[in-house]
PASEBA-1860 file (N, C-alpha, C; in nm, 3 decimals):
! residues 154
1> XXXXXXXX> -1.204/1.989/2.202/-1.254/1.997/2.066/-1.334/1.870/2.037 ~ -1.456/1.890/1.992/-1.545/1.779/1.965/-1.557/1.751/1.815 ~ -1.575/1.856/1.736/-1.593/1.841/1.592/-1.500/1.935/1.517 ~ -1.442/1.885/1.408/-1.374/1.969/1.310/-1.459/1.963/1.185 ~ -1.503/2.078/1.138/-1.589/2.084/1.021/-1.507/2.142/0.907 ~ -1.483/2.061/0.806/-1.408/2.102/0.688/-1.508/2.159/0.589 ~ -1.491/2.287/0.554/-1.582/2.354/0.462/-1.506/2.380/0.333 ~ -1.545/2.311/0.228/-1.473/2.321/0.101/-1.567/2.369/-0.009
9> XXXXXXXX> -1.510/2.428/-0.109/-1.589/2.473/-0.224/-1.512/2.572/-0.307 ~ -1.565/2.601/-0.423/-1.501/2.696/-0.513/-1.509/2.837/-0.455 ~ -1.407/2.919/-0.479/-1.413/3.058/-0.433/-1.537/3.128/-0.490 ~ -1.593/3.217/-0.410/-1.707/3.296/-0.457/-1.843/3.235/-0.429 ~ -1.847/3.120/-0.362/-1.975/3.055/-0.337/-2.021/3.066/-0.192 ~ -1.949/3.141/-0.111/-1.998/3.176/0.021/-1.966/3.081/0.134 ~ -1.867/2.990/0.116/-1.841/2.896/0.224/-1.783/2.965/0.347 ~ -1.703/3.069/0.333/-1.649/3.136/0.451/-1.758/3.212/0.526
17> XXXXXXXX> -1.848/3.277/0.452/-1.960/3.346/0.517/-2.054/3.247/0.585 ~ -2.075/3.130/0.522/-2.159/3.026/0.583/-2.099/2.981/0.715 ~ -1.967/2.956/0.715/-1.900/2.911/0.838/-1.906/3.019/0.946 ~ -1.890/3.145/0.907/-1.901/3.254/1.004/-2.041/3.259/1.066 ~ -2.144/3.239/0.982/-2.282/3.236/1.033/-2.301/3.121/1.132 ~ -2.243/3.006/1.101/-2.254/2.892/1.192/-2.189/2.925/1.326 ~ -2.071/2.985/1.321/-2.000/3.021/1.445/-2.081/3.123/1.526 ~ -2.138/3.223/1.460/-2.221/3.321/1.530/-2.341/3.253/1.594
25> XXXXXXXX> -2.400/3.159/1.524/-2.517/3.087/1.575/-2.483/3.001/1.696 ~ -2.366/2.939/1.693/-2.324/2.851/1.803/-2.277/2.932/1.922 ~ -2.203/3.038/1.898/-2.152/3.122/2.007/-2.007/3.092/2.040 ~ -1.972/3.103/2.167/-1.833/3.093/2.212/-1.773/2.954/2.197 ~ -1.853/2.855/2.167/-1.803/2.718/2.155/-1.747/2.688/2.017 ~ -1.745/2.788/1.927/-1.701/2.764/1.790/-1.596/2.866/1.748 ~ -1.509/2.823/1.656/-1.407/2.911/1.600/-1.396/2.883/1.450 ~ -1.364/2.987/1.375/-1.355/2.982/1.229/-1.211/3.009/1.188
33> XXXXXXXX> -1.151/2.919/1.109/-1.014/2.935/1.060/-1.015/2.945/0.909 ~ -0.956/3.051/0.855/-0.951/3.072/0.711/-0.814/3.030/0.659 ~ -0.812/2.936/0.568/-0.691/2.882/0.505/-0.585/2.845/0.609 ~ -0.619/2.758/0.704/-0.526/2.726/0.814/-0.400/2.651/0.772 ~ -0.402/2.585/0.657/-0.282/2.515/0.615/-0.185/2.610/0.544 ~ -0.236/2.723/0.497/-0.153/2.824/0.433/-0.100/2.923/0.538 ~ -0.185/2.960/0.632/-0.150/3.057/0.736/-0.151/2.986/0.871 ~ -0.037/2.935/0.911/-0.030/2.852/1.033/-0.070/2.928/1.159
41> XXXXXXXX> -0.060/3.062/1.159/-0.100/3.138/1.277/-0.250/3.126/1.306 ~ -0.328/3.083/1.209/-0.472/3.063/1.231/-0.498/2.964/1.344 ~ -0.409/2.864/1.359/-0.429/2.761/1.461/-0.424/2.817/1.602 ~ -0.361/2.935/1.619/-0.352/2.994/1.753/-0.489/3.043/1.803 ~ -0.587/3.052/1.715/-0.723/3.093/1.755/-0.797/2.983/1.831 ~ -0.754/2.857/1.814/-0.823/2.743/1.874/-0.793/2.739/2.024 ~ -0.898/2.738/2.104/-0.887/2.734/2.250/-0.947/2.603/2.301 ~ -0.909/2.560/2.421/-0.963/2.435/2.476/-1.116/2.435/2.486
49> XXXXXXXX> -1.177/2.550/2.507/-1.323/2.556/2.522/-1.398/2.544/2.389 ~ -1.328/2.554/2.277/-1.395/2.543/2.147/-1.435/2.397/2.120 ~ -1.563/2.378/2.101/-1.614/2.245/2.068/-1.617/2.223/1.917 ~ -1.633/2.330/1.841/-1.645/2.322/1.696/-1.540/2.410/1.631 ~ -1.462/2.351/1.541/-1.360/2.425/1.467/-1.397/2.413/1.319 ~ -1.424/2.528/1.256/-1.459/2.532/1.114/-1.334/2.569/1.035 ~ -1.294/2.483/0.941/-1.180/2.508/0.854/-1.232/2.541/0.715 ~ -1.195/2.657/0.664/-1.240/2.698/0.532/-1.118/2.727/0.444
57> XXXXXXXX> -1.114/2.661/0.330/-1.004/2.680/0.235/-1.050/2.624/0.102 ~ -1.048/2.707/-0.005/-1.093/2.654/-0.135/-1.010/2.536/-0.185 ~ -0.885/2.527/-0.144/-0.801/2.417/-0.190/-0.833/2.284/-0.123 ~ -0.914/2.287/-0.018/-0.954/2.161/0.046/-1.035/2.073/-0.048 ~ -1.098/2.134/-0.149/-1.177/2.052/-0.242/-1.089/1.970/-0.336 ~ -0.957/1.988/-0.329/-0.866/1.909/-0.411/-0.806/1.791/-0.336 ~ -0.825/1.788/-0.204/-0.758/1.688/-0.121/-0.853/1.577/-0.076 ~ -0.799/1.461/-0.057/-0.878/1.349/-0.007/-0.898/1.366/0.143
65> XXXXXXXX> -1.002/1.305/0.199/-1.022/1.310/0.345/-0.901/1.260/0.423 ~ -0.833/1.158/0.372/-0.716/1.103/0.441/-0.603/1.204/0.447 ~ -0.582/1.276/0.337/-0.477/1.378/0.332/-0.507/1.490/0.430 ~ -0.631/1.534/0.432/-0.669/1.642/0.524/-0.654/1.597/0.668 ~ -0.696/1.476/0.698/-0.681/1.425/0.835/-0.534/1.423/0.875 ~ -0.447/1.379/0.786/-0.303/1.378/0.816/-0.250/1.517/0.842 ~ -0.291/1.613/0.761/-0.246/1.751/0.780/-0.299/1.809/0.912 ~ -0.422/1.774/0.946/-0.479/1.821/1.072/-0.400/1.768/1.191
73> XXXXXXXX> -0.365/1.640/1.187/-0.290/1.580/1.297/-0.153/1.646/1.312 ~ -0.089/1.680/1.202/0.039/1.750/1.207/0.020/1.890/1.265 ~ -0.081/1.963/1.215/-0.105/2.100/1.261/-0.140/2.106/1.409 ~ -0.220/2.010/1.454/-0.262/2.008/1.595/-0.161/1.941/1.686 ~ -0.068/1.866/1.625/0.033/1.797/1.705/-0.022/1.680/1.784 ~ -0.133/1.623/1.737/-0.190/1.508/1.807/-0.283/1.430/1.714 ~ -0.321/1.313/1.759/-0.415/1.230/1.686/-0.555/1.292/1.693 ~ -0.637/1.259/1.597/-0.775/1.308/1.597/-0.870/1.208/1.662
81> XXXXXXXX> -0.816/1.113/1.735/-0.900/1.016/1.804/-0.996/1.089/1.898 ~ -1.124/1.056/1.886/-1.225/1.120/1.969/-1.280/1.250/1.913 ~ -1.226/1.294/1.800/-1.273/1.417/1.735/-1.345/1.377/1.606 ~ -1.466/1.426/1.588/-1.541/1.397/1.465/-1.495/1.491/1.355 ~ -1.460/1.434/1.241/-1.422/1.512/1.124/-1.542/1.511/1.030 ~ -1.601/1.629/1.013/-1.723/1.641/0.932/-1.695/1.728/0.811 ~ -1.771/1.702/0.705/-1.751/1.773/0.579/-1.876/1.851/0.539 ~ -1.853/1.972/0.491/-1.958/2.053/0.430/-1.897/2.109/0.302
89> XXXXXXXX> -1.966/2.096/0.190/-1.916/2.147/0.062/-2.023/2.231/-0.006 ~ -1.978/2.330/-0.082/-2.071/2.398/-0.171/-2.084/2.310/-0.295 ~ -2.189/2.335/-0.370/-2.203/2.265/-0.497/-2.085/2.304/-0.587 ~ -2.049/2.219/-0.678/-1.943/2.249/-0.775/-2.007/2.329/-0.889 ~ -2.038/2.456/-0.861/-2.109/2.543/-0.955/-2.010/2.641/-1.017 ~ -1.948/2.599/-1.126/-1.844/2.679/-1.191/-1.897/2.815/-1.235 ~ -2.014/2.819/-1.298/-2.069/2.945/-1.348/-2.091/3.047/-1.237 ~ -2.149/3.003/-1.126/-2.172/3.094/-1.013/-2.039/3.141/-0.954
97> XXXXXXXX> -1.941/3.051/-0.942/-1.811/3.089/-0.887/-1.743/3.194/-0.976 ~ -1.749/3.173/-1.107/-1.687/3.270/-1.198/-1.761/3.404/-1.195 ~ -1.891/3.400/-1.182/-1.969/3.523/-1.177/-1.944/3.603/-1.050 ~ -1.909/3.534/-0.941/-1.893/3.600/-0.812/-1.750/3.638/-0.777 ~ -1.655/3.609/-0.864/-1.515/3.637/-0.832/-1.450/3.722/-0.940 ~ -1.336/3.775/-0.905/-1.258/3.859/-0.995/-1.208/3.774/-1.113 ~ -1.205/3.831/-1.230/-1.163/3.762/-1.353/-1.024/3.701/-1.342 ~ -0.935/3.762/-1.262/-0.797/3.713/-1.254/-0.788/3.575/-1.189
105> XXXXXXXX> -0.895/3.529/-1.123/-0.895/3.398/-1.058/-0.958/3.289/-1.145 ~ -0.995/3.323/-1.267/-1.067/3.228/-1.352/-0.991/3.097/-1.374 ~ -0.862/3.105/-1.400/-0.783/2.984/-1.429/-0.784/2.888/-1.310 ~ -0.758/2.939/-1.189/-0.754/2.852/-1.071/-0.893/2.798/-1.039 ~ -0.997/2.879/-1.058/-1.133/2.832/-1.031/-1.171/2.720/-1.126 ~ -1.134/2.734/-1.251/-1.161/2.626/-1.349/-1.088/2.498/-1.309 ~ -0.963/2.510/-1.264/-0.888/2.390/-1.221/-0.953/2.329/-1.098 ~ -0.988/2.412/-0.999/-1.053/2.360/-0.879/-1.183/2.287/-0.914
113> XXXXXXXX> -1.260/2.345/-1.004/-1.388/2.284/-1.043/-1.366/2.149/-1.111 ~ -1.267/2.144/-1.199/-1.238/2.021/-1.273/-1.194/1.907/-1.180 ~ -1.113/1.942/-1.078/-1.056/1.841/-0.989/-1.129/1.828/-0.856 ~ -1.245/1.891/-0.844/-1.321/1.896/-0.718/-1.353/1.755/-0.671 ~ -1.318/1.725/-0.544/-1.348/1.595/-0.484/-1.451/1.615/-0.374 ~ -1.562/1.548/-0.385/-1.663/1.554/-0.280/-1.659/1.422/-0.205 ~ -1.622/1.426/-0.077/-1.616/1.302/0.000/-1.755/1.246/0.028 ~ -1.760/1.121/0.065/-1.887/1.060/0.104/-1.936/1.124/0.233
121> XXXXXXXX> -2.063/1.109/0.263/-2.124/1.161/0.386/-2.098/1.309/0.403 ~ -2.127/1.384/0.302/-2.102/1.528/0.305/-2.234/1.604/0.301 ~ -2.239/1.715/0.372/-2.354/1.804/0.364/-2.324/1.906/0.255 ~ -2.417/1.925/0.163/-2.396/2.017/0.051/-2.469/2.148/0.080 ~ -2.396/2.260/0.066/-2.457/2.392/0.073/-2.498/2.426/-0.070 ~ -2.628/2.438/-0.098/-2.669/2.464/-0.236/-2.638/2.607/-0.278 ~ -2.593/2.622/-0.403/-2.583/2.757/-0.460/-2.718/2.785/-0.523 ~ -2.747/2.910/-0.543/-2.880/2.945/-0.593/-2.869/3.015/-0.727
129> XXXXXXXX> -2.789/2.957/-0.813/-2.774/3.014/-0.946/-2.664/3.119/-0.951 ~ -2.651/3.180/-1.065/-2.546/3.280/-1.083/-2.565/3.398/-0.991 ~ -2.454/3.449/-0.946/-2.449/3.566/-0.858/-2.534/3.549/-0.733 ~ -2.529/3.430/-0.679/-2.599/3.402/-0.555/-2.527/3.474/-0.441 ~ -2.588/3.577/-0.381/-2.518/3.646/-0.273/-2.507/3.556/-0.150 ~ -2.395/3.566/-0.079/-2.369/3.478/0.034/-2.475/3.490/0.141 ~ -2.536/3.606/0.157/-2.632/3.622/0.266/-2.761/3.546/0.242 ~ -2.780/3.490/0.124/-2.898/3.408/0.100/-2.877/3.263/0.141
137> XXXXXXXX> -2.754/3.228/0.177/-2.725/3.091/0.219/-2.775/3.075/0.362 ~ -2.863/2.982/0.387/-2.924/2.970/0.520/-2.827/2.917/0.625 ~ -2.852/2.956/0.748/-2.781/2.894/0.859/-2.846/2.759/0.879 ~ -2.771/2.654/0.858/-2.824/2.519/0.871/-2.803/2.473/1.014 ~ -2.906/2.435/1.080/-2.900/2.396/1.221/-2.849/2.254/1.237 ~ -2.725/2.232/1.198/-2.667/2.099/1.213/-2.580/2.090/1.337 ~ -2.547/2.203/1.396/-2.460/2.206/1.511/-2.539/2.269/1.626 ~ -2.579/2.190/1.723/-2.664/2.242/1.831/-2.588/2.336/1.922
145> XXXXXXXX> -2.662/2.432/1.977/-2.603/2.519/2.078/-2.583/2.436/2.204 ~ -2.476/2.465/2.274/-2.455/2.396/2.400/-2.531/2.470/2.509 ~ -2.548/2.407/2.622/-2.620/2.469/2.733/-2.551/2.598/2.774 ~ -2.419/2.596/2.779/-2.340/2.714/2.818/-2.368/2.830/2.722 ~ -2.363/2.803/2.591/-2.386/2.907/2.493/-2.528/2.961/2.504 ~ -2.627/2.875/2.522/-2.765/2.917/2.532/-2.785/3.010/2.650 ~ -2.726/2.978/2.764/-2.739/3.063/2.884/-2.677/3.199/2.861 ~ -2.562/3.202/2.791/-2.493/3.328/2.768/-2.574/3.422/2.680
153> XX> -2.647/3.366/2.583/-2.722/3.449/2.491/-2.861/3.481/2.540 ~ -2.907/3.414/2.647/-3.042/3.439/2.699/-3.048/3.569/2.778
END
């Protein structure tokens, strides 16, 4: 494992679809985990050949980088020495999040928005106004394909 990419943001803003697009773009060297701290079985998807692990959980926007790093080390059972921990966040767009989600989640979305923590050195996935469909979020070429992946897709 080379990079762990923490993808945080309010529900309804497309961070899970963005991470899935990144994994599809990268190929077999990437894996996507949805709410891995809530569903521990998600960690079983990680294989030694995975270079990129995308973690997506709306509650990650409430935690400090230090807290997340500590939880990762516990979940993986080892230190993160030699592994790059990278951050990607959606904009803190409360109106778009409320417009794109079920009304029953309004209270938690408002709390997440109020307490949203954006760490330094973060890549921001822009929202495009209210009811921004996830498929309009571009695949950002920040994670290069490896030689192995390129050969497999050629």
